[in-house]
N, C-alpha and C positions, 0 to 999 in steps of 0.2 A: 704757054701763053693761050695756045689754041685750047689745050685741055681745060684750062681755068675758064675761059670764056663759054666753052661749050657746058662745063657743069652750072654755071651761072644761068645761061639760058634754058637749062633743063629744068632747073629749080623753078624758076620763074614759070614755065609753062604747066608744071606740075601744079603749083598753087592757084594757077588761073584756073586750072580744070576742075580743081576742088571747089573753087568759088563759084563756079558755073553749076556745078552739081547741087550745093548748097542753096542756090539762089532759086533752084527748081522746086526745092521743098517748101510746102504751104506752112512755115511756121510763124507763130503769131506771138508777138511778146507778152509776157505775163504781166497783167496788172499790178502795180505795187499798190497794197492797202497802206493807208497812214492813219495813225490813231488820231481822231478828231476831237476837240473839247466840246463837251456837251453843257451848253449854258443854262438848259431849261431848269435845272433842280439845283443849282448853286454851285459854288467852287468845289472841284476835285473829281466832277464827274467827266467820264469819256464814253465815247461811242464804242460799243464792242464792233471791231471790224465786220463789216458785212452785214450788219444789222441796225435797226432802229432802236435798240435798247442801249441804255446809259449805265454805267458802272462806275461806283466809287470803291475803292479800298481804303481801309484806316485800321486803327488799332493802337497799342501801346505795349511797352515792355517795362515791367514793374519789378523792383526790388525791395523786399521789405524785411525788417529785424524788429522782432518784438522781445521785449525784456519785462519780466514779472509774470508772464503768461506765454504758453505756446500756442494758443489759439490766435491765428492772425488778426481776428478781429473783434475778439472777445475778451471779457475777463477770464481770471483764473477762479472759477466759481463751482467745480466739480471734478471728481476724479482725482488723479495724482496731482493735478495743479491746486485743487482745493485742500488737499492733505497737508500742505505747508510743511513738509518734511525732506529728507534726504532724496526722496523719489520724485519731487516736484521739478517741474521744468523753469529754469530761470530765463531761458530765451528760447526762441524759434526764428527760424528764417524761410523766405519764400521768395521764388523768382517766377514770373510769368509773362508770357507772349499771349497777347490778344490780338485777333484778326477779325475784323469786320468787313462783311461784303455786302453792299447795299446796291441793287439793280432797279431800274425804273423804265417802263414803256408807256408811252402815250397812246391810248386807244380811244375807240368812240365811246366807251364807258368810262374814260376817265385813266388816269394813271394806275398800272399794275405795278406793285412793288414787292419786291422779296428783300428780305434782311436776314443775315446770317451772323452771328458772333461766336467764334471758336476760342477757346482759350486751352492753353497749355501750361502747366503748373506744376512746379517742383517745390516740395516742402521737405525740410529735413531739421535735425537737432532737435528730436523729441523721443520721450520714452513713455511706454503705455502703464508701466507700474511693476513693481517687485524686482526691479533691475534686470528683467530677464528679456524683455521685448522691446525693441526700438520699432519706429515707425519711420519708413522711408517713404516719401511722397504719402500714399493712402496704404501701403502694403505693410503688414508686420511680418518682420523676420527674425531669427534667432541666431545667437552663436556667430558663425564666420561666415553667412550667407553674404556676398556681394551686394554693394549698393545697387539698387536698381533692378533686383532679380524679381520675377514673377509678379503674379496678382493683378494681371491686366494692365500693367503700366505701360506707357508709351515711352520708350528710352530712360526708364526709371521714374517717369512723371505721371501726371494725370491729365486726361483729355476731357473738357467740359464742352457743353454747348449752352451758352446762354441765352441766345435768341435764334429762332429759326421760325419765321412766319411768312405769309402771304398777305398783302393787303389789296383790296379790289372793292370799288364801288361802295365804301364805306365799311367794308367787312374787314374783320382781321381773323385769319385762321393760323393756328400754330401756336409757339412758344413766344409769348410777348409779356411785356409787364402787366399785371393785373389792373384792370380798369378801377380798382378799388383805390389804388395806392398813388401817392403824390409823386412828382417828378422827382424829388429829393429821396423818397423812401425813408429809411432810418438814419439818413445822413444830411441832416439840414445844415451842418457846417464841420463836419467829423469824418472820420474812417472807422474809428471803433463803433460796436453795434451799441445802439441806443433801443429801449422799449418805447412804447407809443406810437406805433405805426404798424402797418401791414407787411413792410419789409420791401426790399428789392428784387428779390430773386423771381424771374419770370416764370410763368405757368401756361400749360396748354389751355387753350380756349377757343370759343367762337363768340366773336363780339360784332356789334354794329355801333358806329358812332354817327350821330347826326352833327353836321355842322350849320350852324345858324348864322355865322358870319360875325364880324367884330369879336372874334376871339372865343364865341360861346359855343360850347359842344354838349352834347349829352351821349352818353354810352351805356349801352346794355350788352350783358356778357353770363354766359354760361362756361364756368371755368374749373378745371379739374382740382378737386380738393385734397387729393392724397399726397402729394409731395410735399407742399407747402403749408397748406392750411388746417390739416387735420391734427387737432392736440390729443394729449392723453385721454382716454375714456376708461376710467378706472373702477374695477370690481373690488371694493374694499375688502370683501371676504375673501380674497385671494392675496391679501397683504403678508407679507414675509418680514422678520426682522431685517434680513439683509436688504431688502428693497427699501424699507422705511428708512434705514440708515443712509441712503442717498436721495431720500426725497420722494420716493415713489411710494404713493399713498394706497397702492393696490396693484393688483395684477391687470395691464392693459387687455381690455376686452373689446377689440374693434371687430366688426363684422366686415363683409365684401362692400365695396362701393356701391350705391344705390343712386344717389343723384347728386350732379355737379353743383358746386357753390354758384348761387345766383346773384349777380352784381349789378349796382345801377350807379351811375355818377353823372353829375353836372359840373362843367367846369368853365370859368371865365380866366382867359389868360391874354393880358393887354401889356401894355408897354409900362405901366405902373406896377404889375405884378401879377398874382395870381390867387383866385379864390376857387375852393373846391368843397363840395359836399358827396361823400360816398356811402353807400349802403350795401350790405352783403348778407345773403341768408344762407345757413349751413346746416346741414342735416348729420346728426350724430347717430349713426347705425351700430349697435352691438352686435356681438357674436352671441354665444350660448353661455348661460350660467356655470356649466359644467363641462364635462369632456363629451357629451353627446347631445343630440337634438332633443331627448327626452326631458332634459334638464330644465327647459324652458329658456326665457331670454326676457331683457327689459326691451320696451317698446322704442322705436325711433322718437327722437326729439329733436325739433329745429331749434337752432341757435341763430344768432344775428349779431351783427357789428355796423356801427355807425362812425362816421369820422368827417371833422371839419378841418380845413386846412387854409393857411393864408401865407403869402409870400409877398413881400414889399421890396421893389428894387430901387436902386439909386437913391439912396437916403441922403439926406443933407450932411451926413458925417463924412462923406467922400464919393466920389465916381465910382460906381459898381459895387458899392455896399450893399449888403442884402441881408434881410431877416426872414427866416423860415420857421413856421410854427404848424403844430398839428397835435390835435386832440383826438382820441377816440374811446368809445365805450364798447363793450362786447358781452354778450351774455350767450355763454355756450358756443363760442367761436373764439377762444383765446389766442390762437395764432395771428389774428389780426391786430394784436397788441404786443404779445411776446412772440415774435415772428420766427420763422425756421431758421435763421441763422443764430439765434439765441438758444441756450439750454432751456429745458423745460423741468429740471430738477437740479436742485442746489444742495451742496453740502461743503460748506467752507469752515475749517478748523482753526482754533486759535489759543490762546494762553486763558488761563483761568485763576481765580482766588477763591472760588467756592469749595468748601471743605468737602473732601473725598471724591472729587471729580479730578479725572486726569488731564482732560483738556476741556475746551469750550467747541460749541459747534454751531453754526449758523444753518438751518435746514428749512427747505422750502419746496413745494412742487406746485407746477401749473398744469391744469386740466380743463378739457371742455365740460366734463361732467363727471360724477362720481354715483356709484349706486351699490347695494349689496345684493347677494343672491335673494331673488324673491320679490323685489322691489324696482320701482322704477328709476330712471335718471334723474339726478339734481344737477341743474346747470350750475356752472361757475361763473361769477361776474368779475371782469376786470374793467379797469380804467386807466389811461395813461397820457402822458403830454411829452412832446419833445420839441425842442427850438434851437436855433443856432443864429449867432450873428456874426458876419465876416466884414471885417474892415480891411481896405486897401491902402496901405502906407503910401505906395506909389505904383509904378507898372511892374515893379519886380518882387514886392513883399506883402504878405497879406497876413493877417492874424484873426482867429476866430475864437468866439467862447460858445460853448454848447452845453446842452444838458438834457436829460429824460428822466421820467419818473412814471412808475407804474404801480398798480395795486391790484391784488388778487383777494377776492373776498368770497368765501364759501357760506351758504345759507345754514341755517341752524340743523336742519336735517343731516345736511352733508357733513357738518361740524361733529354731530353726533355720531355717525358711521366713522370717522376717521379717528375720533378721540377715543372711542371705546376701543378701537384696534390698537391705538398707539399706548394707551395707558397698560392692557393687558398683554401686549407683545413686549414692549421696551421698558414697563415699569416705571412710569413716569411718576417723579417724586411728589408732585403737587396735585396728582390724580387729574380726573377729567375737568376740575375747575381751573386747573392751570394750562389746559390744552386749548391752543387756537391756531390752526393752520393758516390763518390769513397772514399776508406780509406786503411789504413794499420793496421795491428794487429802484436804485436811482443810479445814474451816472452822471459826473459832471468832468468838464476838461478844456482844454485849449489846445490848439494848433496853430502852427506858424509855417509858412511855405515861402520858398525863395526861388522865382524863375529867372536865372541868368540870361538864358536866352528863350526864345520862343519854343514852346513844347516841349522844355525840359524844367521839371520841378522837384526841389528836395524839401521834404516834409519832417517835421517834429511833432509829434503829439503825445501829451499827457493826460491820462484821463483817471478817473477815481470812481470806483463802484462800490455802493453800499447796500448790503441785505438787511432789512429791517424786518426781523422776524416778531411774532406777536406772541409767543409762548410767554408765560408769566416770568417774570425775572428771578433767577436763583433754582429754576427748575433743573432737576438733573434726570438723566434717564441712562438706561444700561444697554450698550450696544455690543453685538456679538464681534468676534475676530473677524477683521477684514483685510485679509491676507494681501490683496491686490493693492493696498494703499499702506500697508504696515501698520495699521492701527490696532491696537490691543483690544480684547474684550474687557471693558471697563465702564464706569460711571462718567457720562460726559455733562457739562452744564450747557443748556440751551442759551444762546448769546448771539447778538447782532454781530456781523463781519464785515470787513472792507477789503477791497483789493485795488492796488496801485499798479498800473501798467503804462510802459513806455512804446510807442511806435514810432520808427525810422523808416522814411521810404524815398527812392529815387525812382522816377517815373519819366519816360520819353513818349510822347503821343506822337502819332503820324498820320 
């Protein structure tokens, strides 16, 4: 008993001593940082602990399945998809994780904002031709190479940066939406690609936006023309039979970058909807006619594009119903109509009843300009329109109707260049009189979406594309062997072609 009592008293003394020593140390309790809601810029913003900067994280996860094409947003209009044979892809798939990071800080000069949108994409289920090469993500591999190998892939997928910009005192620096385009770009009520707009893809720029109040703004911008807005500049003297068979009417002869595209925009954005007028100037700068500097070159020629757009909200047909309309005209700046998510050469095969022809082919090409060795550039004109109507049946279901149409027109000099080469290289049966490289491109479709719960949407979209070429009916021409799409050397009838495609999508926003 005495032993037990002694142990207890000794332990108490030990702990008391330790407590006394601890009390002598100048220890300060660490402050706890709590994440606080930032209500200055709308829902979803929080203060970064220890700073006066607010941050918002968002994004989406998307899964797509396409049928009738393996281009996730485009028609089967070229390559193995346009071939319409056993090498063509009947389906394609895509999975994508998108992450958006938005920060804002109030300063004496106004709000400083940064915004970035990062995307991780995996595509699969497609082949590039001749049955030998498959595409995994964006990387080609042969034989038994495992999925996800090589090619700069991230875990077998593809990393992209949609947006990365700073905004300060009315200025925008970095990769942001072009000041030319509308808020809906080529998607007035759809997901598949439509002509008749500058497209959605952001671009590096330095821009200034003046805000006059009441939703009225004016923007001025110098933007990088190279990735999104430079079309084909064809030297027709360099045309080959193999290139002509794909819709390339010459050898692309671009020089180095010289001037950014210059853009101006006026926009009125109010409760009733939106009106916008945009203008862009675009420099076409060629390389040399031949292999070295002594061969000479075609001088620079500036093109331009103009656009008008209208959006009407909350129509009498139902709450939240919307109509979006866009019209554009270009002269030497075709990518402001046939945007960078679309092809610029088209070769679509089909059946034929023409005597002596193996199959039919719809052939077309879009350029900013064409020329021949020793001569100057001839600018290409285009004009287009797209629009869409979205009707909300109830808070969970909506349906849209949409369409887009665009035309490409070459002047008489350009037609002479192209047709002279076309007749001599491919033996067009109707001669120069039957040759006309002008064409129209149209898409119509419908989309229905179901949102059973907030921020989760399932979509089905059906669209039809028509390539309306202008070569004289019944014309035939002779193509060389195209081993990549298994088309034999034979006579083919020039004929309009169409393509039907289905897109199914599941998307969760956060």
